[in-house]
N, C-alpha and C positions, 0 to 999 in steps of 0.2 A: 620610595617604597623598596624594601629589601628584596633582592632577587628571589629568595626562598618563598616569600609571601606571594610575589607575583606569579611564580611557577605554580604554587598551590592554587592561586586564584584562577589561573588559566585552565587548570584541570577541570574546573566546574563545567566547562563547555565540551566535555568528553564526547557527548553524543554528536556534536557538530564536528569537532576536530577529528575524531577517529573516522567519521564518515568521510571527511575531506581527504584523509590519508588513504582512503580505499578507492580512489578514483580509477585507478588503472587496472587493466586486466591483460588480455593478450595484446602484444604490441607488434611492431614491424619486424623486430629482430628475434630469431629463434634463440640465439645465444644470449645468456643473461649478462655477460660482462665482456663481450668482445667489442672492439671498436667498430666504426662503420665499415660495412663491406663495400669494397671498391670494384667497379667494373673495369675491365681492360680498356685501353684506349679505343675510341670509336670515332667514326666519321661524324661530322656535324649533322644534326638532325635535319632532314630534308624530306620527310614523309609525314602523312597524316597520322597524328597520334590520337588515339581515342581510348578512353576507359571502357573496358567491358564491364559486365555486371560486377558490382562490388561484392566481394565474398567475405564471409565471416572470419576467415583465417588469413591474417596478414602475413605477407612474405616479403623478402627483399629481392626476389627474383625479377629479372627484366622480362616484361611481357613481349611476346612475339607479335609484331604488327606488320601486316603486308605493306609494301611500298605503294605510294600514290604519286600522281603527277602534280597534285595540288600542294602549294606551299602556304597559301592562305593565312589563317590566323597566327599571330606571333605573340610570344611572351618574352619580354626583355627584362633584365634586372641587373642588380649589382650587389656583390657581397662585400661587406665592410669588416675589416679585422678588429680584434680587440685593441683597445687604446694602447698605443706605444709598441704594437707588435705587427710584424708583416703577416700576410696571408700564408697559410700552410702550403707547401709545395704540392702536396697530394690532395688538395681540396677538390671535392666532388659536389656537384649540384644535382639534385634529384627533382623530377617532375612527378607528383603524386596526385592521382584522382582522389577526391574526397567527397564522401556522402555526408556532408555536414547537416546535422538535424535541423529541421525547419524551425523548431522552437527556439534554436539558438541563433538563427539568421539575424544579421544586422545588429548583433549585440557586441559591444566592446568589452563588457564584463558580464560574468555569469555568477549567480549565487551558487557557491560550491556545493552546498547541501542539496541542490536540486538535480545534480547529476549523479547522485549516489543511490544505489539500491540498498535500503536499510534491511537489517535482519540477515538471517542465514549464518553459515559458519565462516564468518570473515576471519582472516588471519591464518587460514590453513595454507601453509607453505606460501607459494606466490600466486595463488588463485584468489583474486580480489574482486569483489562485486562492484560493478558500475552499471549505470543505466544502459539498457540494451541498445539504445540508439547511438551509443558511443563505441560500440564494439564493431570491429571489422569495417571501419569507415574509410581506411586508407588503402590504396593500392598503387604500387609503383608502375609508372608508364615507361620511363626511361631515366637514365642518368648520364651526365657528361662531365669531363674534366673541366674545372673552372680555369679560364685564362688567368694569367698573372695579374692583369689589371682588375680582376674581380667582376668584369662585365660578361654576362652570359646571354644566350639567345636560344629559344626553342621555337622552331618554325613548324607550320603545317599541323597545328594542334586542333583536335576536334572540339566541337562545342562541349561545354561541361564546366564543372567547378574544380579548381586545382589548388594544391598547396605546394609551394616551392620550399625546399630546405637545402642546407649546405652543411658539410662536415668533412672530417678527415680521420685518419687513424688515431689521432691524439685529441680530437675534440668531439663533443656531443653534436648531434644533428640539431642545427639551429633553424627554426621556422622563419618564413618571411613575415613581414609586418601585416599582411592581409591576404585573404583568399583572392584568387583570380577566377572570374566567371566569364566564359566566352560564349557569345551568342552564335547564331547561324550566319552572322555577317562574315563572309569569307575574308574581308580585308581588315578585320578588327585587330588592334594591337593593344596590349596591356603591359604595364610595367610594375615591378615590385622590387623591394629592397630586403636584403637579409643581413642582419648584424650578428656576427658570431658571438655566442654566449660563453661565459667562463665555464671551465670544466674543473672538476676536482677528482682526486684519486684517493681511495681509502684502502688500507691493508689492515687485516684483523688477525691478531695473534690470540689463539685460544689455549689456555693453560688450565691445569688442575694440580693443586699442591705443588706449584712451581714447575711442573713438567708440561712440555708441549703435548697437545692432544691432536693426533692425526684423525682424518676422516670425520671431523665434527661438522655438523650442518650450521651454516652461518647465514642469517637472513638480514637484509637491509630494508628499512622502511623509511623512505624519504618523507620529511615534514614539508608538505606541499604549500603550506601557508606560513606567513610570518606571524608568530604569536605576539611579537612585540608591537605589531601594527593592527591588532584586532580593534574594532570589527571590520575595518576597511579591507583587510586582506581576505575576508570571506567573499568579497566581490572580486572574483578571480578574473584577470584579463584572459581573453580567449587565446592570446599567444602562449600563455603558460600551459593551457590545456593542450595545445598543439605540441609544445615542448615535451610534455609528459607522455603524449601518445607516441612521440618519436623516440623517447629515451625513458625506458621503464625504470623509475627509482625504487621499485619494489622488486627485489631480485635476491637470489641466494646462490651459494656455492659451498663446496666442501674443502676443508683444510687439507694441505699436503702433509707429507711425513714430518715436516717441521712445525706442524700445527698452525700454518699460516695460509691465508687466502687473500688475494688482491683483486680489487675492483678498480680497473685503471681509468675508465671513462664514465664519469657520473655527472649528472646535473649538479650545479653548485648549490647544494641544500644542506641543511642539518639532517642527521640520520639517527634513527633508533637502530641499534644493533642487537640481534638476538642470536644466541648460540646454544646448541645442545648436542649431546651424544649419548646414545643408549648405553647404560651401564656406568656412565661417568657423572653426568649431571647437566644442569642448564645454567645460563647466565645471560646478562644483558649489559649494554653500555650505551652511552649517548655521545655522538660526535657533533659538536657545534661547528660553526664556520671558522673558529679560531683554533680548533683542535689540531694536533699533529697528524701527520700522514698515517702513523701506525697506532691502532687502537688495540688494547688488551682486554680480553674478556675472561674472567675467572669462572670456571664451572663449579657449581656446588651440587652435591647430591640431593635428589628430590624423592618424591614418592612414586609409587607404581600402581597401575590399575590393570588387572588381568581377569580372565574368565573364559567361559566357553559359550558359544552361540549354538542353540539347539532348537528343534521344533517341539511341539507339545508332547510328542511321544518319546522325547529324549534323544533323538537322532542328531548328531552334530551337523551343522550347516556351514559349508565353506563359502568363501567369497562374499560374505556379508560386509557391506561398507559400514564402518563404524567411525562416527565423527565425535570428537571430544572438544568441547568449548568450556572456557573457564569463566565463572561469574566474577566480574570485577567491579570495582567502584573507583571513583575519581581519586580517592585517597589511598588506593592500593597499587594499582598499575595504570600506567599511561597507555600502554598497548599490551595486549595479552594474546600471543599467537595461540591458535588452536592446534589440533593434531588430528590425523586420521590414519586408519589402517584397514585391512581386510582380514576376516577370519581365515585360518588355515584349513587344511583338509580335515583335521580333527575338530574343527570349530573353535579352536583356541585363538585368543588375541592377547596382545600385551602393549601397554603404553608405559614406558620406563622414564625415570628421571623427570617427573612432572613437578612443577613448582607447587608448594603447599597451597591449599585453598579449596574452594568448592567448585565442582565441575558438573557439567550436564553431558549426557551421552545420547546420541541418536543412532539408530541402527536401521539400515535399509537393505532389503534383499528382494529382488524381483520374485513375485509370486507369494510374498509374505507381507503381513501388515507391518508397517513401520512402527518402531517403538522408541519412546523417549523416556529416559530416566534422569532425574535431576537430583540435586542435593547429595552428590557424591563427595565426601569429605576426605581429602588426602593430606597426610602429614609427611614430614621429612623421614626418609629411610624406612617407610612403611608401605607394604603392598596391600592394596584393597582388592578383594576378589568379588566380582559381580557377575553372577550367572545370568545369561540373557536367553529368554524363551520367546520365540516368534510364533505367532499364530498364522495359519494359512490365510493368504490374501484372497480377496474376491475381485471380480473383473467387471469393468464397464468399458465398452468400446463403441466405435461408430465412425461416422465421417461427417464433415461439414461441407455443405454445397451452397451455391448461390441460388437465386430464384429460378434459373434455367437448368438447375441440376448439375452444374459444372463444379468439380471439386475445388476447394479453396486451400491454398498452401500457406503455412505459417500463421494460422489462426491460433490464438491462445485459448486453450480449453482447461477449465478448472472444475473442481467439484466442491460443493458445500455440504457439510462443513469441510473446510480445507485442511484435511489431515495429511495431504500429499502434495508435492510440487505440481505446478501446472504442466501441461503437455502442449506441444506444438504439432499442428497437423502436417502430415508428410505430403509428398507430391500427389497422392491420390486423395488428399483431404482427410486421411484417416488418423485416429488417435486411439490410445488404449491405456487404461489404468489397471494395474494388476496387484496393487498392494492395499486394497480397500477393506474396511471392516464390513461385517455382514449387517447391512442396514440400507435404507434408501438414501439416495443422494440427489441433489439438484446439480445437473451438469450445465455449466455456463460457458458460452463462447463470447470472448471479448477481444476485439482487435480494432486497430485504428480505422475509422471511417466506415465501419459496419455497425448496424444496429445490434445492440445486445440481444442475445437469444439464449433461452434456457429451457430445460425440460427435466422433470423429476422421473427417476427410474429406480428400480431395484437392481442390486448387483446380480451378475451372472445371467442377465436377460439377453434378448436378441440385440444385435448391434443397432445403435441409434442412427438416425439420419437427421441432422439439424440444419435447417435452412436459415440463412442469414440474408438480410437485405442491406443495400448500401444506405448510408446515412445522409442526412441533409448537409449541403454545402452552403456556407454563408460568406459573403465578402463585404467589405466596407473600407472606410478610411477614417483615421483619427486626425483631427486638427485641434489646435489650441484656440483660445478665445479670440486670437488675432488672425485666425485662418491659416496658420503655418502647420505643415504636416508634422506629426509626432511619431517618431520611430521607437522601436523596442517596447511597445505596449504588449504585454502578455495577455492573450485572450484564450478563452475556453468556453465551450457550450455545456451547460449543465441544466438539471431540472430544479435546482434550488441554489440559493446564495451560498457561497463557500468562503471560508476564511483564507484559503490559499488554493493554488492550482492543485488539482487532484491527479495523482499518477494513474488513475483508472481511465482517464479520458484523454483524447487528443488535445494538444495545445499548440499555439504558434505565437509569433510576435510580428508586429507591424514592421514593414520595411522602411527605407529612407524616405519614401513618399507617403508614409503613414498608412499604406494599404495592407490589408490582411486577407487571407483566405483560409477559413477554418471549417472542418467537418465535424459532424456530431455522431456519437454512438447511441444517442437516445432519441426517442420519439415523444413529442409532446401532444397534449390534447387540451380541451377546454379547462379541465380541472387541474392538470399538471402541465402548464406551458413550459417551453424551453426559454432559457435566458443566455445571453452572451455576457460573460463576466470578464472584466478587465482588471489587471493587476500591474501596478507600476510604483516604483519608489518615489517618483517625482510628481505623480498625478493622483487624483482621487479615484477610488474604486467606483466602477459603474456596474450596474446590473440592468441589462437592456432586454426587455421581452422581445421574443422573436415571433412575429405573427405567422400564422399558418400560410405556407406557400411563398413567403418572402425569402429571397435568397440574397438580395443586395440591400444592406442597411444604409447605404449612402454615407454622407459625412457625419461623423459623431464628434461632438465637441467635448474635449476633456478639460478639466479644471485643475490648476496647480494645487498640490496638496500643502497643507500646513506642516511645518517641521518643528519637532521638539528636540532640543539639543542642550547639552550642558556637561557637567562633570560629576562623576561618582566619587564620593569621598568616604573615608573611614571616620569613626567617631572623633578621632583626634585631628581631623581636618586634612590628613594626607590623602593623596589621590589613590584610587584603587583600580588597577587594570584587571581585566578578565571578569568583571562583574556582569551579571545578566540583567539587562534592563528590559522590562516587559510592559507593554500597554495592552489593556483589555477594554473592549467596548462595554458600556453599561446598557441597561434596558433600552431597546430601540423603540422609537415612536412607531405607531401603526403605519404611518406613511413611508417609513424607511425600509426598502427591500433588501438592503445589503447584508442582513444577517449579523450574527454575533461574530466578532473578530478578535484576534490577538496576534501580536507581533513581538519578536524579541530581537535584540542586538546585544553585542558584547562590547563593553567599554575597552578602549585602547590602553596602551601602556601608560598613558598619562591620565587615565580615568575618563577620557572624553568619549561622548556617545552622540549619536544623531539618529533620529527615527522619524519617519513620516506618518502622519495620521491618515488612515485610509479614507475617512469621511470626516469633514469638519462640522457637519450639521448635527452631530450627536456628541455626547460627553464620553470621556475616557478616564480610565484609572491607570496610573503609572507607578511602578515601584522598581527597586533594584534589589538583587540578592547576590550572595557570595558565600563560598563554602567556609570562610573563616569568620563570618559575621552573621547576624540576623538581618532579615530584610529591612529595607528602609521603610519609612512611613509611606502608606499608600495615598497618593495625591490624586484628586479628581481634577481633570481638565475639562472645563465646561464647553458646551457647543459654541462655535464661533464662526468666523469667516474663513474661507479657504485662502491659501497662498500666503500665510503669515508665519513669521518666525516666533517661536515660543521658547525663551530661555528658562531652563530649570535645572538646578543642581540637586542631586539626590545624596543623602547622607545615610550610610548604613548604621546599624546599631550594634552594640556589643552583645554578642550571643552568650549563651551559657555553655561552659565547657563540661564535658562528661568524660570521666575516667572509669573504665570497666576493668575489674579484677576477676579473672576466671580461676576458680580453684576446684579441686576434687579431694575430698577427705582432708581439707586444710592445706594441700600442696598446690602450688601454682601449675597451671596447664598452658603450655606454649603451643603455638600454631592452631589455636582454636579459632573458628570462624565466628565473628561477632557481627550481627546485623542490627542496625538501629533504624527503625522505620516509623513513619507517620503517614497513614494512608487516607486521612480524611482532611477536608478543608482544601483551600486553594494552594497551600504551600506544601506540596508533596516532598517528603524527605526519604531517601533510601541510601544509607551509607554502610559500607562493609569494610572490615579490617581484620587482620590476624593479630593475635596476641604475641608478645615477644617471649623470651625465655623466662621472664618473671610472671607471665600470665597477664600482662597489662596491655591495654590499648587505649588510645585517647581520641575523642571527637571534639571538634571545635565548632563554634558558631551555630549552636542549636537554639531554637526558639523556646520560650517559656510556655510549654504545653506538655501533653502526655505523649510518651513514646513507648514503643515495644522494643525490648532487647531480646534477641534470639541468639543463642550460643550453641554451637555444635562441634563435635569432634569424634571421629571414628574411634571406637573402643571405649568411649565414655557415653554417659547419658547425654541428653540434650535438654536445654532449659529455655524457658521463655518467661520474662518478667515485664511488668509495666511500671514505668516511673513517671513522676510528675516533676518537671523542671520549673524553677522559679527564677525570675529576673534577678541578676546580681548574685546568685548563689550557685557556684560550681558544685558538682555532685560527683562523689566517688561511689560506685555501685559494685558490690561483690556478687558474683553469680556462681553458684555451686552446681557443677555439672552432675555430680554424683556418679554412681556406677551404672553402666549400661545393663539392661535387663533382656532376657529372652522370653519368648512367648510362643505357644504352640497349641495344637488341638487336632480335631478330626473333622472331615467333611463327609456327611452321609446322606443317602436318599433312600427312604423306605428300609432303613437298617443295613443298606449295602454301601460299602466304601466307594467314594467317587475319586477316581484317579485322574490326575492331570488338571484339576481345578486350579485356577489362578487366585491366589490369596494375597490381598494387599492389606497391610496393617499400618495405620496412621497413629502416631503417638501425640502427646499433648503439645509438642513443639512444632508439629506439622510435618515431621519427617515420615516418609512412607517407605516401608520395606515390603518386598514381594517375593513370593516363592510359589512352587507348584506342589500339589499334594502327591504323595507316593502311592504305591499300589494298595496300601492299607488305609488310604484316605488321610494320612497324617501330614502335618505341616509344622514348620518351626522357623522363626525369624529371630535375629539377634540385633544388638545395638539399638535398642529402643529406650526412650526416656521413661522414667517411672511416672505413672499416672494413668488416667483412663485412656482406653484405646478404641479405635474404630476399625472394624474388620469388614472388608468387602470380599465377596466370593463370586466368581463367574466361571461358568463351564459350558461347553457346547452341549445343547440339549437340556439345559436346566435354567430355571429362572435366576436372575441376579438376586443376591441376598446381601444385605448390609445389617451389621449389628453394631449399635452405638453404645458408648459408655461401658465398655468391657473392663472389668477390674483384672489386672494381670494375675492376681492371686486365683482367678477362676481357672487358670490353665491346669490341665488341658481342656480347651473349650470345644464342645461338640456343636457343629453347625449343620442344621438340616436343610437340604435343598429340595425344591419342588420341581418336578419335571416340566418341561415346556413342550408345546406341540405346534404344528403348523396347520393352517387351513388353506386349501387350494380351491379356487372357484372358477367357474366359466360363465361369463355374462354374454347373453345372446338375445337376438330379437325373437320374441315368442312366436311370431308368424313365419318368419323365413329361416330361423335358426342361424342367421348370419351373426358372426362374432361382433361385439360392440367394443371398440377401442376407446380409451380415454374416459371410460365410465368412472365416476368417483365412488370409491368404496370406503365406508366409515364403520367403525366398530365401537360398541359400548357394552360394558359388562352389565348383565341383568341377573336377577334372581330367578327361581324356578317359576315364578308367576309372570315373568317378562317385565318386571319393574326395575328401572335403572337403579343400580346400587349407589346410594349417595356417597360422595367422596371416594369413589372407587379408585384404587391404584391400578385398575386394569383398563383404563381408558387408552385405547390404542390409536396411534397416529393413522391418518387416512392414507390411501394410496389410489392409483389409477390402474385400470386394466390395460394390458397390451395384447392386441389381437384377441381380445375377449378374456384372457386368462389373468388371474392374479394369485399371488401367494403371500400370506401373512404368517410369519413364523414368530416364535417367542411368546406364544399364548399359553397362559396357565390353564389348567382344566377348569371348565365352568361353562356358563351359558352366555351367549353374546347376541346382541341385536346387530345384524348386518344390514346397513342401509346403503342402497346403490342408486345413483342418479346419473342421468345422461342428458345431453342436449335435446334429443329428439324422442325420449321415452319417459314414461311416468316413473317416478321414484317408487321403489319397493322396499319393504322391510321384512326380514325373516329372522327368526330365533334359531340359532345353531348351537348345539351342545358340542363342546370340544373336550376330549378328542372325539372325532366322528368316524363311523365305520366306512364312510364314502371316501374314495381316493380324491375325487373332484366333486364339489357341490355345484349343481346347476342353478343359475339365477336367470330365468327368462323375464324379459322386460317387454311390456306392452307399449307399442308406439302410439303416441298421442296425436291429436290433430296438429296440422302444420299450416302456417300461412307464409306467403311470400310477399315481400314488399319491395318497392322501388321508389327512391327519393330523387327528385330532380329540382332544378331551379325554374324560374319563370321562362327561360329560354329552352327548357327541355333537356338541359345538360345534367348528367348524373352528379350527385354530391357524395363524396366519400367521407367516411368517418362521422356520419350522423349518429349520435347516441340515441338508442331506442330503448325506452323503458315500458315493458308491458305491465298493465294493472288489471286485476280481476275484482269483481264486485262481490263483497262479502255481505251476508245477510245481517241486518240489524233490526232493532226494535221498531215497531210502528211501520212495518213494510218498507222501511228505508234501509238501503244498503250503504256500504262504505267502500270506496275504491282504495285498494292497497296494492303495493308493488308485488309482482309475482317473482319469487326467487328464481334465479337462473344459474346455470352452471358456469357462467362467466359474463364478461362485458359484451353487450350486443351493439355492434357498429356496422354501418354499411360498408361494402367493399368499394373498389375503384369504379365499379359500374353502378354504384348507388344501390346495390341489391343486398337483401338480407332475408334469411329464412329463420323463422322462430318455431320451434317444435315443443312437444310435451304440453300441449294445450288441451283444456277441457272444452267441450262444446258449450256455447253460451256467449254472453257479452264480454267484450275485451276492449280496454282502452289503451291506446298507445300515445306516449309522450315522445316527441321528436325534438332534439336539441342539437344546435351547432353554433359555434362561436360567431359565425358571420351571418346567421339567419335568425329570423324571429321564431321563437319556440311555438309549437302547435300541439294540440291534443285532439285525437280523433277516436271515435268509438266504432266498432264493427261487430258483427255476429260471426262467431267461429262455428263452422259446421260443414255440411256437405257442400254447400255452395262456395265456401271460401277455399276449398281444396284446389279447384281448377282456376281460380282467379288470382291475378297479381294485384295486390293492394297498392295503388299508386298515390304518392303524396308529392305535393309541390310546395317548396318553402320559398318564402319571400325574403330577399336579402335585406338586412337591416341597415339603417343609415348609421353613419359614423361622424362624430364631431371630435376633432383632434386639435391639438395645439401645443404650445410650449410656454412654460411659465418662466419669466425673466425678472431679475432684480432690476432696480433703477439704473445700476451701472452696466446693464446689458448681460451680466453673467447669468447662467441658468440657475434656477432655484428648485429645490425638491422638498422644502420644509413646510409647504402649505397644502391644504386639501382643496380640491376643486369640486364644486357642487353643480349638478345639472338638474333643472326642474322643468317638467313638462307644463305647457300652458294650454288651458282649455281641455277639450275632450272629456273623458269620463273621470274627472277628478285630477288632482295634482299628483305627479309621480316624481320622486326625488331620488337621485343617485349621487354617490360621492366617489371620487377617484383620487389617488395620490400620485403626483409626478414621480417618475423614477429618477434614480441618480444617473441616468443616461443623458443628462443635459436638460432636465426639466420637462421632458415630453410626457404628455398625458393623452388619453383618448376615452371616449364613451362609445360603446359598440351596441349592436342589436337594438337600435332605436326605431320605433315605428315613425312613419312620416308625421310631421307636425311641427309645432313651434316649441322652442326650448329657450330657457334662460340659463346662462352659464356664468358663474362668479367664483371668486376666490373667497374661501371661508375666512371670516374675520376682517375682510377688506372693506373699506368705505367706498370703493369704486362702484359705479353702477354696473349691474349685470349686462352681459352681452346677449342680445336676442338673436336667435338663429332659427330659420325655417329650413327644414330638410325634407327631401323627397325620398321615396323608397330607393334603397341602394346607393344613395348619394353620400359622398364623403366631403366634408367641409372642414377647412383648417382655419382656426382663429388664434389670436394672440392675446394673452391676458397680462 
């Protein structure tokens, strides 16, 4: 295959590759391109060395450690030089404490995409996102000069986990071949080896028009994986991760007066080189392993983006952080650095010499709402002016505590909808958001090993106090079918089957003995149980239910996965590297709990691929895709046996080629942004390119279907057309941009101009332009495409207004706004006047007769009172039914006319009858989390009533003492249904009234029997593809239940069984059923 084709093919994996390139963040060295820092000669280490708490900021300073008389634990090792070379004379060996993430423990290789934090403003200078558990994990304990024979010794080392590395002034820091873990055994000795790794030096010469460019920014971006060895190289050895943590291959520098900058000590990688200088231009180059020492980058002039940041009153805002990112596609840029700046005292900002294309802007300033603006089109030697108006931000604050009221540090707090970045709690457990919009939010607390907790609140309310509880911890051990321990099994606890590990919850991996210890951030119940989910490339996926109260799952048997492998080929039979091979699960049987799944790999340089089937007992669909071709035929892999090899070659098909000519008034338009998209079906396509000087761009490998072509350029109109491609027929499509149009109008309310209203105008191409109205209420926007417009208007104190289908010829357009009002209320107990918190307040628009307005656009979202008070703003004038309900009070309804003359409207609630219940088992022990459903008797015909569930303000469950109070009850008969997964369900009737007020209603539940077992195939391997049937014998008729074994080794169980005799059999089997007699609370295991 030609190198050009291979390179284009590899770009299809941009999401994976760019993510892998962004692994590194802050590293051990502060200097970007200095060689390893050396410590002066020191005496041999003869004191207790111990890592103090690992900090987030890495340094190369030597930790001060007090002497100790203990020499105890010892680490020995040897440093090996490069082949054919002696050891450097200034070689240094460093002892580093490492806080290696638990999820990566005992793994020799790591999926590179799993250690990347996707999204955000990646590419901004040298600040690159990586998973938080890889930041700040190294801290130097000490360093020593390496003896000439390469053998070194560290004595008196404290218990902990360590990484040894060696380096010199002329070499990179090379990590040891393994981590060293020391226990509390004072006589423990460990040995490791360090092989010095090759180092390369790069020098970059920046020029413009043949002249050297001084003070130009130059950034290096190391290619951390070998693209010629995809997909294997995506499985990154942990030694490589350590190498990159020790030696940052993402670094930058400034050119000297000669226009040159040198990076003397670099990992031996290929590098992307980017350079830019304000007022001159930008450029890039690529240095592979065969390239010369000196690289030349030619700067070319680009576009500029400038403007002023101000508030709604027009006052300039200084120190606003402005982030600029470029929308790219695999056929435009392999890597696109972003940029950032801050507004000056006069609110102005400037980005100069930007590469032509489409950009997105994000503006953040404490105390103001964050703003995002996209679809900013920049051309060469053109300045785009974008005025930025920030609205005042609103505040939500509070603190996070445990169940004893102690503050919790480092808890992740976020708001939904997530318009702002998450916050971390400080040493007092406090958090604060100051850039929120004026609306209600759900505040969520999510951190490892603590149960998720959330609360809904309005902005600018009193500080919250959010209590979180520790989560469940579960242990176990993985073994194969022969009883051998299985290491590196990824595990996670979830409330449902997932196709991959979720970043939202804790995960870990089994150690060399197959053991694991994992905690949960979720709580399960009878209707939503928790599951332990396993992921491994070599073994089948398992979804194991976790029974309430169980913390040790014991030995779990894993089954070898079937493997699909072969070669991806082009239509002419040549191999294709960089193709994406994907498998997708088909409809799952009812007995299969593993959920829908999909996996992808990338074919290697010779077209080879290999992928494991997560579950062999269901069918799969496999296909390959590539940017230069259409997808291969989708092939179904039927359900089969585990642990088998399935050879399968995939052949791509010739796609349709599309050539787009962009013109305006018959003249070609260069640097226009052209998007080709297909947003429906399983084969999503999104390609972006710029037209050349002739106004032409080309796209290859498209499918025979309908696509949208969207074309934009500043100063021109924008255009969107739909095309239909046909197999075997390439297409040339001309798109006329036409001239840009302007549009304007006035915003009024009751005949008075509305100043400062935000007006957003969307044209037929989807481009949005925005502006603020002036003192006379006028507005005007430019650079719109000809066609129907959509105009949105919002302003503080007014209702939002949208006008669709506006003809530009209607300008100037007059838009009339309607004032908005707020309603403040106070909810309290009618007898005691005590405020009622957490009362649910609901609003519905009604007419003057109190009848709900059908299809009203004035249905307002609900809220809850805080300390009895609530405020609902954004209400248009009219009548509203306000309905308020509470756990212990009767629901009330009241018709309120808005605006109201009352500053605060009172809502007194009458307290209903209340009952107290306690639930215990036969031994008198309390039972927690018993679900209680109250039912009331509704009158029916013929003096017969019907029991119906009583609506409650939330789920009713007993606490740790087995207690529960139920309020807001009417006097009269009440039926309670009590359910728990380990006990037999009961229903009981009682009379609510004066007598029930002073009595505790006590209930005793009988533990149900359990019949459990394991379904095995004739060869002894677990089976999960059959249903198990359990039938009661005798008693009051026959009772039948069915269960499906999980993929956790064929285990099944029937719970909540009354005592008696049962027959258990495998559905569809000719074997005789197994008869079982069980007593109350008994658990019997059988094998089928």
